[in-house]
GUDOKOL-315634 format. One record per residue: x, y, z of N, C-alpha, C in turn. Coordinates in steps of 0.02 Angstrom, whole numbers, padded with zeros to 5 digits, always signed. Atoms other than C-alpha are relative to their C-alpha. Example, Ala and Ser with C-alpha at 12.3 -4.5 7.8 and 13.67 -1.06 7.14 Angstrom:
BEGIN
+00045-00059+00000+00615-00225+00390+00045+00060+00000
-00042-00059-00003+00684-00053+00357-00039+00055+00037
% end
This chain:
BEGIN
+00042-00059+00000+00000+00000+00000+00044+00062+00000
-00038-00062+00005+00070+00170-00051-00029+00051+00049
+00021-00050-00048+00065+00312+00072+00025+00069-00020
-00021-00070+00004+00068+00501+00060-00006+00027+00071
-00003-00023-00069+00110+00597+00216-00009+00076+00003
+00011-00071-00005+00028+00769+00227+00025+00027+00066
-00029-00030-00059+00098+00891+00354-00053+00022+00051
+00052-00027-00044-00063+00964+00425-00034-00057+00038
+00028+00054-00040-00132+00861+00569-00071-00018-00020
+00069+00014+00022-00311+00879+00508+00000-00041-00064
-00006+00038+00062-00261+00817+00336+00024-00071+00014
-00026+00066-00019-00164+00675+00416-00057-00043+00027
+00056+00038-00029-00317+00623+00516-00050-00022-00052
+00045+00019+00055-00426+00624+00361+00029-00057-00040
-00034+00054+00036-00297+00516+00274-00004-00065+00039
+00003+00059-00042-00290+00396+00420-00070-00031-00001
+00069+00023+00000-00479+00385+00424-00016-00041-00062
+00013+00035+00062-00484+00332+00242+00040-00065-00004
-00042+00060+00001-00343+00206+00268-00031-00056+00041
+00023+00055-00042-00410+00108+00416-00071-00022-00015
+00068+00021+00017-00590+00109+00357-00001-00047-00060
-00004+00044+00058-00533+00017+00201+00053-00054+00008
-00053+00048-00014-00404-00094+00284-00028-00071-00003
+00028+00068+00007-00434-00277+00231-00001-00039+00066
-00002+00036-00064-00384-00340+00404-00057+00020+00046
+00058-00022-00039-00530-00241+00476-00066-00011-00037
+00062+00009+00038-00659-00247+00336-00021-00073-00003
+00017+00071+00001-00651-00437+00344-00052-00017+00054
+00048+00013-00054-00755-00425+00504-00072+00010-00023
+00067-00009+00028-00904-00376+00395-00020-00055-00048
+00014+00054+00047-00892-00531+00286-00028-00060+00038
+00031+00052-00040-01016-00642+00377-00002-00068-00036
+00000+00063+00037-01022-00772+00239+00066-00036+00007
-00066+00029-00008-00835-00799+00251+00009-00028+00070
-00006+00024-00069-00844-00815+00440-00042-00063+00010
+00042+00060-00005-00988-00940+00428+00035-00060-00032
-00036+00054+00033-00886-01042+00306+00058-00024+00042
-00056+00018-00043-00735-01037+00421-00024-00040+00060
+00027+00036-00058-00841-01092+00569-00019-00072-00019
+00021+00067+00021-00915-01239+00473+00059-00045-00015
-00059+00040+00017-00747-01298+00406+00038-00019+00063
-00038+00013-00061-00664-01282+00575-00034-00051+00045
+00037+00047-00042-00800-01373+00670+00002-00071-00029
-00006+00065+00032-00795-01515+00543+00069-00029+00011
-00070+00021-00011-00605-01523+00558+00011-00025+00071
-00012+00015-00071-00615-01530+00748-00033-00065+00023
+00035+00061-00021-00728-01684+00752+00048-00057+00012
-00038+00060-00017-00655-01839+00835+00073+00015+00017
-00068-00018-00022-00500-01745+00893-00002+00025+00072
-00001-00018-00071-00453-01724+01075+00049+00057+00014
-00055-00047-00013-00302-01611+01058+00020+00034-00065
-00020-00038+00059-00238-01478+00939+00067+00034+00013
-00065-00033-00004-00064-01411+00904+00005+00051-00056
-00008-00054+00048-00034-01245+00817+00074+00014-00011
-00068-00018+00018+00130-01218+00725-00003+00066-00039
-00002-00065+00032+00167-01039+00676+00036+00048+00045
-00037-00047-00040+00266-00890+00733-00023+00071-00015
+00020-00070+00009+00234-00704+00756-00075+00007-00007
+00071-00012+00011+00066-00651+00686-00039-00063-00013
+00034+00064+00012+00026-00832+00643-00015-00037+00065
+00005+00033-00064+00024-00871+00828-00027+00045+00055
+00013-00043-00058+00012-00723+00946-00072+00024+00005
+00069-00024-00001-00159-00659+00895-00048-00052+00027
+00044+00054-00023-00245-00826+00920+00010-00013+00075
-00014+00011-00071-00159-00848+01088-00031+00056+00042
+00030-00056-00036-00217-00675+01140-00075-00010+00008
+00072+00013-00004-00397-00723+01100-00015-00055+00051
+00015+00058-00041-00393-00891+01185+00018+00011+00073
-00023-00012-00069-00302-00826+01339-00052+00035+00043
+00051-00034-00040-00456-00726+01391-00045-00051+00035
+00042+00052-00030-00543-00891+01433+00040-00064+00009
-00044+00059-00007-00409-01012+01494-00037-00063+00020
+00038+00059-00020-00544-01126+01566-00025-00039-00060
+00023+00034+00060-00595-01167+01387+00054-00044-00031
-00054+00038+00031-00425-01238+01345+00000-00073+00023
+00003+00068-00028-00426-01388+01463+00049-00046-00035
-00053+00038+00034-00262-01447+01387-00019-00021-00071
+00026+00017+00066-00344-01442+01216+00043+00027-00056
-00038-00032+00053-00238-01321+01114+00069+00018+00026
-00069-00016-00017-00049-01305+01119+00030+00041-00058
-00032-00043+00050+00047-01169+01029+00075-00009+00001
-00073+00004+00007+00223-01190+00964+00022+00055-00047
-00022-00056+00041+00298-01027+00905+00076+00006-00002
-00073-00004-00001+00481-01061+00941+00030-00067-00022
-00032+00061+00024+00608-01189+00884+00055-00023+00048
-00046+00027-00051+00699-01224+01047-00001-00076-00007
+00001+00071+00018+00752-01402+01002-00017-00046+00058
+00011+00044-00057+00748-01476+01177-00073+00003+00021
+00070-00008-00020+00578-01404+01224-00046-00032-00052
+00043+00026+00053+00503-01450+01056-00001-00076+00001
-00004+00074+00000+00564-01630+01064-00037-00030+00060
+00032+00027-00060+00506-01658+01243-00076+00007-00002
+00072-00013-00001+00334-01582+01215-00038-00042-00051
+00034+00037+00053+00297-01687+01060+00019-00074-00003
-00027+00068+00005+00385-01851+01097-00053-00054+00008
+00051+00051-00013+00227-01943+01156-00067+00016-00033
+00061-00023+00033+00102-01872+01034-00041-00058-00029
+00046+00049+00030-00051-01972+00981-00025+00030-00066
+00016-00029+00065-00067-01938+00795-00073-00012-00020
+00069+00016+00018-00239-02018+00784-00050+00052+00026
+00049-00045-00032-00327-01898+00903+00022+00072+00002
-00027-00068-00001-00225-01741+00871-00010+00035-00066
+00005-00041+00059-00263-01603+00748+00057+00050-00003
-00058-00044+00009-00121-01499+00677-00020+00060-00043
+00014-00062+00036-00143-01318+00623+00066+00034-00015
-00066-00027+00020+00004-01250+00524-00012+00064-00040
+00016-00065+00028+00006-01066+00480+00063+00038-00020
-00053-00045+00025+00123-00961+00373-00027+00035-00061
+00027-00036+00058+00066-00825+00256+00041-00014-00063
-00043+00010+00058+00216-00840+00140+00007-00073-00019
-00012+00071+00011+00226-01028+00159+00074-00016-00001
-00072+00009+00004+00413-01004+00174+00034+00013+00068
-00029-00016-00065+00439-00963+00359+00044-00057+00024
-00046+00054-00018+00595-01062+00410-00020-00037+00064
+00017+00032-00064+00538-01093+00589-00059-00047-00008
+00060+00041+00009+00368-01159+00536+00015-00061-00044
-00019+00057+00043+00442-01267+00398+00041-00051+00038
-00040+00047-00039+00567-01341+00520-00045-00039+00049
+00047+00034-00044+00426-01380+00642-00039-00054-00038
+00036+00048+00042+00328-01463+00503+00044-00058-00019
-00046+00053+00019+00479-01559+00444+00015-00048+00057
-00015+00041-00059+00516-01620+00620-00058-00046+00017
+00059+00040-00017+00338-01679+00651-00014-00052-00054
+00006+00049+00054+00334-01764+00480+00047-00059+00013
-00048+00053-00015+00491-01860+00529-00024-00043+00058
+00026+00037-00058+00415-01907+00696-00058-00044-00020
+00057+00040+00023+00255-01965+00612+00023-00059-00042
-00027+00054+00042+00355-02065+00486+00030-00055+00042
-00031+00049-00045+00452-02149+00626-00052-00043+00035
+00054+00035-00035+00286-02199+00704-00051-00031-00047
+00045+00028+00050+00208-02261+00542-00069+00036+00001
+00062-00039-00007+00080-02120+00560-00002+00058-00049
-00006-00058+00045+00122-02009+00412-00067+00016-00034
+00064-00013+00033-00044-02031+00321-00051+00028+00049
+00044-00026-00052-00138-02002+00483+00015+00073+00014
-00020-00069-00013-00039-01844+00514-00027+00047-00054
+00022-00044+00054-00076-01770+00344-00077+00007-00002
+00074-00004+00000-00261-01813+00358-00027+00042+00057
+00020-00041-00058-00266-01720+00524+00030+00070-00001
-00032-00066+00007-00181-01563+00457-00049+00051-00030
+00033-00058+00030-00261-01394+00426+00054+00052-00011
-00054-00046+00017-00143-01276+00336-00029+00065-00026
+00021-00067+00022-00167-01089+00316+00059+00036-00031
-00054-00034+00036-00059-01004+00185-00029+00033-00062
+00023-00029+00062-00071-00901+00028-00008-00054-00054
+00012+00047+00054-00139-00991-00123+00045+00015-00059
-00048-00004+00054+00018-00984-00226+00060-00043+00018
-00054+00048-00010+00172-01092-00247+00046+00022+00057
-00047-00008-00056+00275-01108-00088+00011-00069+00029
-00009+00066-00029+00347-01254+00010-00061-00024+00039
+00057+00021-00041+00199-01255+00131-00062-00014-00043
+00057+00010+00045+00067-01236-00005+00009-00065-00040
-00013+00061+00039+00149-01374-00109-00009-00063+00042
+00008+00058-00045+00157-01492+00040-00073-00014+00013
+00072+00008-00013-00026-01461+00078-00036-00031-00060
+00033+00025+00060-00080-01493-00102+00021-00072-00015
-00026+00066+00018+00031-01645-00128-00022-00054+00047
+00019+00050-00050-00031-01730+00030-00074+00005+00021
+00073-00005-00010-00216-01684+00020-00019+00026+00070
+00017-00031-00064-00213-01579+00179-00057+00049-00009
+00051-00052+00001-00359-01467+00222+00035+00067-00005
-00037-00061+00016-00307-01299+00152-00047+00060+00001
+00036-00063-00003-00372-01125+00195+00045+00056-00024
-00040-00054+00030-00317-00966+00108+00015+00055+00051
-00022-00060-00035-00217-00833+00198-00004+00057-00050
+00010-00054+00048-00276-00675+00110+00065+00038-00012
-00063-00033+00018-00133-00592+00017+00002+00072+00025
+00001-00071-00020-00189-00416+00066-00007+00010+00076
+00001-00005-00073-00188-00455+00253+00067-00024+00026
-00065+00018-00027-00018-00452+00337-00006-00044+00061
+00002+00047-00056+00026-00581+00468-00019+00031+00066
+00013-00030-00065+00026-00464+00617-00068+00034+00003
+00067-00030+00003-00141-00392+00559-00054-00052-00012
+00045+00053+00023-00223-00561+00529-00047-00028+00053
+00037+00028-00057-00311-00584+00696-00073-00015-00016
+00071+00010+00014-00488-00568+00624-00013-00045-00060
+00006+00047+00056-00453-00685+00478+00000-00071+00028
-00001+00070-00023-00449-00875+00485+00060-00016+00043
-00060+00010-00041-00276-00861+00564-00017+00004+00074
+00022-00006-00069-00355-00803+00726-00063-00038+00016
+00066+00029-00013-00529-00873+00706+00002-00076+00007
+00000+00074-00003-00487-01057+00676+00019-00025+00070
-00015+00023-00069-00397-01083+00844-00053+00023+00050
+00051-00025-00046-00527-00974+00931-00063-00043-00002
+00060+00043+00008-00671-01079+00862+00012-00068+00033
-00016+00065-00030-00584-01240+00914-00002+00005+00076
+00000-00009-00072-00564-01169+01089-00069+00012+00029
+00068-00011-00023-00751-01138+01097-00020+00072+00007
+00017-00071-00003-00747-00949+01082-00051+00017-00055
+00051-00022+00048-00887-00858+00991+00033+00048-00050
-00034-00040+00050-00802-00795+00833-00042+00059-00024
+00044-00055+00022-00953-00691+00785+00000+00057+00050
-00005-00053-00051-00942-00596+00950+00066+00037-00006
-00065-00032+00010-00757-00562+00918-00006+00051-00056
+00009-00045+00057-00802-00487+00749-00048+00057+00017
+00048-00052-00018-00949-00393+00822+00033+00054+00043
-00037-00047-00042-00837-00314+00953+00047+00043-00042
-00045-00038+00044-00713-00264+00818-00039+00051-00040
+00039-00046+00042-00849-00187+00710-00025+00060+00040
+00022-00057-00041-00909-00080+00855+00052+00055-00001
-00055-00050+00002-00739+00005+00856+00010+00027-00070
-00012-00021+00070-00719+00008+00667-00051+00051-00023
+00054-00043+00023-00886+00093+00642-00004+00067+00037
+00000-00063-00037-00851+00229+00771+00043+00053-00033
-00041-00055+00024-00778+00399+00732+00055+00013+00052
-00057-00009-00046-00604+00408+00811+00038+00064-00012
-00036-00060+00022-00561+00579+00743+00032+00037+00058
-00027-00038-00057-00541+00666+00911+00056-00036+00035
-00051+00039-00034-00443+00525+00992+00063-00005-00042
-00058+00005+00043-00330+00505+00841+00035+00067-00006
-00031-00066+00002-00301+00693+00837+00045+00009+00061
-00041-00005-00060-00240+00686+01017+00061-00045-00005
-00056+00046+00011-00133+00535+00975+00050+00031-00047
-00043-00032+00049-00064+00629+00827+00040+00057+00030
-00037-00054-00034-00019+00780+00933+00056-00028+00042
-00051+00031-00043+00073+00666+01052+00059-00026-00040
-00053+00031+00038+00171+00572+00920+00035+00048-00048
-00029-00047+00048+00197+00713+00796+00052+00045+00034
-00045-00044-00036+00283+00815+00930+00040-00037+00053
-00033+00041-00050+00365+00671+01022+00073+00020+00012
-00069-00021-00010+00541+00739+00993+00004+00058+00048
-00001-00059-00044+00498+00901+01081-00012-00019+00073
+00015+00021-00069+00434+00807+01234+00042-00061+00020
-00048+00055-00015+00573+00674+01228-00035-00066+00014
+00036+00062-00008+00450+00531+01211+00034-00055-00040
-00035+00054+00034+00543+00369+01172-00035-00067+00008
+00031+00065-00013+00432+00231+01243-00074+00008+00014
+00071+00004-00016+00249+00185+01252-00012-00065+00038
+00010+00058-00044+00206+00069+01396-00074-00016+00006
+00068+00023-00016+00046-00032+01404+00005-00045+00061
+00001+00039-00062+00010-00100+01576-00069-00030+00008
+00064+00035-00001-00127-00231+01580-00012-00029+00070
+00017+00025-00066-00213-00268+01745-00047-00059-00003
+00037+00064+00003-00276-00441+01702+00044-00051-00034
-00039+00054+00032-00187-00604+01666-00033-00022-00065
+00035+00017+00063-00319-00629+01530+00029+00038-00059
-00028-00041+00053-00227-00495+01431+00076-00009-00008
-00073+00011+00004-00051-00567+01449+00022-00009-00072
-00020+00012+00070-00044-00629+01269-00025+00056-00046
+00016-00061+00038-00135-00475+01206+00061+00045+00000
-00060-00041-00004+00020-00383+01267+00054-00023-00047
-00051+00027+00045+00136-00498+01170-00019+00014-00073
+00024-00015+00068+00029-00479+01014+00009+00073-00017
-00005-00072+00011+00027-00291+01033+00072+00021-00013
-00071-00018+00010+00216-00282+01046+00023-00013-00071
-00018+00014+00069+00237-00367+00878-00034+00048-00048
+00039-00045+00043+00099-00264+00798+00034+00068-00003
-00029-00067-00004+00179-00102+00856+00071+00002-00027
-00072-00003+00016+00364-00143+00836+00012-00010-00075
-00012+00013+00071+00357-00217+00661-00032+00053-00045
+00034-00049+00041+00241-00081+00600+00035+00068+00001
-00022-00069-00007+00321+00078+00666+00076+00009+00000
-00072-00008-00007+00507+00042+00687+00037-00001-00066
-00031-00003+00066+00577+00101+00521+00033+00068-00011
-00033-00063+00020+00694+00232+00447+00025+00039+00060
-00026-00031-00062+00770+00266+00619-00055+00038+00038
+00056-00032-00033+00597+00319+00678-00036-00051+00044
+00043+00045-00039+00475+00250+00804+00006+00012+00074
+00002-00001-00073+00433+00233+00987-00002-00072+00023
-00005+00069-00024+00476+00075+01083-00061-00017+00043
+00057+00024-00040+00326-00021+01149+00025-00047+00055
-00017+00042-00057+00340-00103+01320-00065-00026+00030
+00059+00027-00032+00215-00220+01400+00016-00017+00072
-00007+00016-00071+00200-00226+01589-00065-00030+00025
+00058+00035-00026+00082-00334+01690-00012+00022+00072
+00018-00017-00068-00008-00270+01843-00034-00059+00034
-00042-00039-00044+00017-00305+01983+00073-00024-00001
-00066+00032-00002+00169-00414+01948+00057+00050-00010
-00055-00044+00017+00276-00280+01868+00003+00064+00041
-00008-00053-00049+00240-00154+02004+00061-00014+00044
-00057+00020-00041+00376-00251+02094+00065-00006-00039
-00061+00006+00040+00499-00247+01950+00014+00061-00043
-00010-00055+00048+00471-00094+01839-00028+00067+00024
+00034-00061-00020+00364+00033+01932+00048+00053+00027
-00050-00048-00024+00515+00113+02017+00029+00041-00057
-00026-00035+00059+00588+00156+01847-00052+00047-00030
+00052-00040+00031+00423+00219+01781-00015+00064+00040
+00017-00058-00042+00393+00335+01929+00059+00047+00012
-00058-00041-00021+00569+00394+01968+00056+00003-00051
-00050-00002+00054+00664+00366+01806-00013+00056-00048
+00010-00053+00050+00671+00472+01649-00073+00006-00022
+00070-00013+00020+00505+00551+01599-00005+00000-00077
-00001+00007+00073+00517+00487+01420-00050-00051-00024
+00047+00053+00015+00370+00367+01422-00072+00025+00003
+00072-00011-00004+00185+00374+01386-00032-00066+00020
+00028+00060-00029+00076+00250+01480-00074-00009-00019
+00070+00019+00010-00084+00160+01435-00015-00056+00050
+00021+00050-00047-00166+00067+01578-00065-00032-00026
+00060+00036+00021-00290-00067+01524-00026-00035+00062
+00026+00022-00065-00398-00101+01676-00067-00034-00007
+00066+00032-00002-00551-00200+01724-00025+00000+00072
+00030+00000-00067-00664-00227+01874+00018-00065+00036
-00020+00059-00039-00588-00345+02003-00036-00004+00067
+00030-00004-00066-00692-00294+02155-00044-00060+00016
+00043+00054-00026-00770-00434+02258+00004-00064-00042
-00009+00060+00042-00699-00569+02143+00057-00043+00029
-00053+00045-00021-00593-00722+02178-00013-00031+00068
+00004+00033-00065-00559-00819+02337-00006+00051+00057
+00002-00040-00062-00603-00748+02508+00066-00011+00037
-00062+00004-00039-00447-00711+02610-00018-00018+00072
+00016+00023-00067-00451-00803+02776+00010+00056+00051
-00004-00057-00045-00492-00671+02906+00036-00017+00066
-00031+00018-00063-00428-00769+03057+00075+00009-00001
-00073-00006+00004-00249-00779+02999+00021+00073-00011
-00016-00071+00010-00253-00596+02943-00007+00038+00066
+00009-00032-00065-00322-00541+03113+00057-00018+00048
-00054+00023-00044-00193-00646+03202+00065+00037-00012
-00063-00035+00018-00052-00560+03108-00010+00075-00007
+00017-00072+00002-00138-00389+03118+00008+00030-00070
+00002-00026+00069-00151-00373+02929-00073+00021-00012
+00071-00020-00003-00313-00277+02953-00030+00018-00067
+00027-00023+00064-00328-00210+02775-00023-00058-00045
+00022+00057+00040-00355-00387+02708-00057-00039+00034
+00054+00035-00036-00487-00439+02836-00066+00011-00038
+00064-00001+00035-00654-00482+02754+00006+00025-00073
-00011-00020+00069-00580-00451+02582+00009-00062-00044
-00016+00051+00050-00568-00554+02424+00063+00020-00036
-00062-00016+00035-00412-00566+02318-00011+00055-00051
+00014-00052+00049-00495-00459+02185-00002+00070+00030
+00001-00066-00032-00516-00317+02310+00070+00029+00005
-00070-00023-00001-00328-00308+02330+00023+00020-00069
-00018-00016+00070-00305-00312+02141-00030+00068-00020
+00034-00062+00016-00432-00171+02123+00034+00060+00034
-00031-00054-00037-00349-00066+02257+00069+00017-00028
-00066-00013+00028-00175-00087+02183-00005+00032-00069
+00012-00030+00066-00240-00046+02009-00015+00074+00007
+00019-00070-00009-00320+00115+02071+00056+00040+00030
-00056-00035-00032-00171+00160+02180+00053+00019-00051
-00050-00015+00051-00055+00149+02030-00022+00059-00044
+00026-00055+00040-00166+00262+01925+00005+00066+00038
-00001-00061-00040-00180+00389+02066+00072+00025+00011
-00070-00019-00010+00008+00385+02096+00028+00033-00062
-00022-00030+00063+00042+00422+01913-00029+00070-00007
+00031-00066+00005-00082+00565+01916+00031+00050+00047
-00029-00046-00049-00009+00641+02074+00072+00019-00017
-00069-00015+00021+00165+00633+01995+00003+00032-00069
+00004-00034+00065+00106+00718+01834+00034-00039-00056
-00028+00043+00052+00157+00570+01726-00055-00012-00052
+00049+00006+00054+00071+00559+01556-00027-00071-00005
+00029+00066+00008-00052+00415+01546-00073+00007-00022
+00071+00005+00013-00223+00361+01487-00023-00067+00026
+00028+00063-00024-00339+00223+01547-00052-00025-00050
+00052+00035+00038-00436+00100+01440-00033-00049+00048
+00036+00041-00049-00566+00025+01556-00046-00049-00036
+00041+00052+00029-00646-00140+01506-00039-00034+00056
+00038+00028-00056-00788-00188+01625+00004-00076+00004
-00003+00073+00003-00789-00370+01569+00045-00019-00059
-00044+00024+00054-00650-00454+01470-00030-00063-00029
+00032+00057+00033-00739-00568+01348+00014+00005-00075
-00013+00002+00072-00744-00608+01163-00017+00066-00034
+00021-00064+00030-00835-00447+01121+00052+00055+00015
-00046-00054-00019-00717-00333+01217+00070-00011-00026
-00067+00011+00028-00558-00418+01158+00001+00016-00075
+00005-00020+00070-00617-00396+00979+00004+00076-00008
-00003-00073+00001-00644-00211+01014+00070+00025+00014
-00067-00023-00020-00475-00191+01099+00051-00012-00055
-00049+00016+00052-00379-00276+00959-00012+00042-00063
+00014-00045+00056-00468-00175+00824+00025+00070+00014
-00025-00066-00019-00429-00015+00918+00076+00003-00005
-00074+00002+00003-00246-00068+00931+00025+00004-00072
-00019-00003+00071-00236-00095+00743-00009+00071-00027
+00014-00068+00024-00316+00075+00707+00053+00048+00026
-00048-00046-00029-00200+00166+00826+00071-00012-00026
-00066+00015+00027-00046+00076+00761+00008+00029-00070
-00002-00028+00067-00085+00122+00581+00004+00076+00003
-00001-00073-00007-00120+00301+00636+00069+00024+00021
-00067-00021-00023+00046+00313+00728+00051-00005-00056
-00047+00008+00056+00139+00249+00575-00007+00058-00049
+00011-00056+00045+00060+00384+00468+00030+00064+00030
-00029-00059-00033+00110+00516+00596+00076-00001-00005
-00073+00006+00004+00288+00449+00591+00025-00005-00072
-00016+00004+00072+00283+00439+00400+00039-00063-00017
-00028+00065+00017+00324+00254+00391-00057-00044-00024
+00050+00048+00026+00234+00113+00300-00016-00051+00054
+00018+00047-00054+00137+00009+00429+00004-00073-00020
+00013+00068+00022+00132-00147+00322+00061-00038-00025
-00059+00039+00019+00311-00197+00284+00048-00006+00059
-00050+00009-00052+00461-00251+00387+00067-00015-00033
-00057+00013+00043+00613-00231+00274+00064-00019+00037
-00064+00010-00034+00749-00236+00406+00013-00073+00020
-00010+00069-00023+00719-00417+00459+00022-00046-00055
-00018+00044+00056+00756-00484+00286+00074-00018+00002
-00072+00014-00002+00944-00471+00314+00015-00061+00044
-00010+00057-00044+00937-00591+00461-00023-00065-00030
+00025+00060+00033+00834-00713+00360+00050-00026-00052
-00049+00020+00051+00962-00712+00219+00062-00031+00033
-00059+00026-00033+01106-00740+00339-00013-00068+00031
+00018+00065-00029+01015-00882+00427+00007-00056-00052
-00004+00050+00053+00998-00977+00263+00072-00011-00022
-00070+00005+00020+01179-00938+00219+00039-00043+00049
-00037+00037-00051+01243-01010+00384-00018-00075+00000
+00022+00070+00000+01144-01171+00357+00024-00038-00062
-00019+00034+00062+01213-01206+00184+00072-00024+00004
% end
């Protein structure tokens, strides 16, 4: 996609508005026929399978994990994600696999991703050693572009179930396509609610918010802004944070420009990073993503708290402490005049995670336009890919 970068902030916002409203990774949420087809194919694929393994890295993995992580109770040891090629971990985790009852989902837009191909090659060898190669291929669902590539050719030559990775949707932007929806459907999430939540954000007018974002980023050199920290106060958003880091970093970090994204987890990182944030250099902008924790979770035993004179925890639930720490952090930042915003999500569910991820895509594209970089390529990583192949030859 070609970009022009007008200087006037109002013109920039108008340009951004036209870009994200026509972005294939977002407009796909309005294609109900495609989603229905994906649901039917996925549910048929999942029949008679007890376990699923997803092979893919980066955008082929993180988005789906972010979705499924909001409802960990739905996993029940059902879906396993492999996004790395640590040889010891990979071998140990797959050494006792039951090929008959396991479904394999293999995702690579280009069909050439070395890590994913090596995972596929390793599992093919393992299946061959166990006389289960035909079973393995019959239990494979492969998502890639419909054009010649090693992964596409393997899928066609072995009659694997094959779904198309749309060419105009980049990997890190593919969350609302079959890349994110197939694992989510298998996990029992409502894919239509995810899309509905995304559409709520897509159909809104973000002009005022994007204008404020533009003012912040357009003048970031004057205010010495180097980092954008998102601090999520829910373990359900742990993988959303990982997904967001890739979305932001690969999109904006170009031509010696960009702001570094950092993900912190509340309350855990209050004990590891908060000191720096409060008393270190004032070069960061903070986004707190919060939710309602009050009166949730286990009751804290009052007898032991009374005995030890920990009066503030008497008659409290664990969520009450989480809520208090969340609010205390926000108030502390405000009292110290540190730049931040809060995104409050009353209930973290399929609808709200769809909204949050759509908003993240819109803001990332907007930030790239403000920085005058192309959001949809990642030219710098190609050098490492070339060297990797060179070292293996």
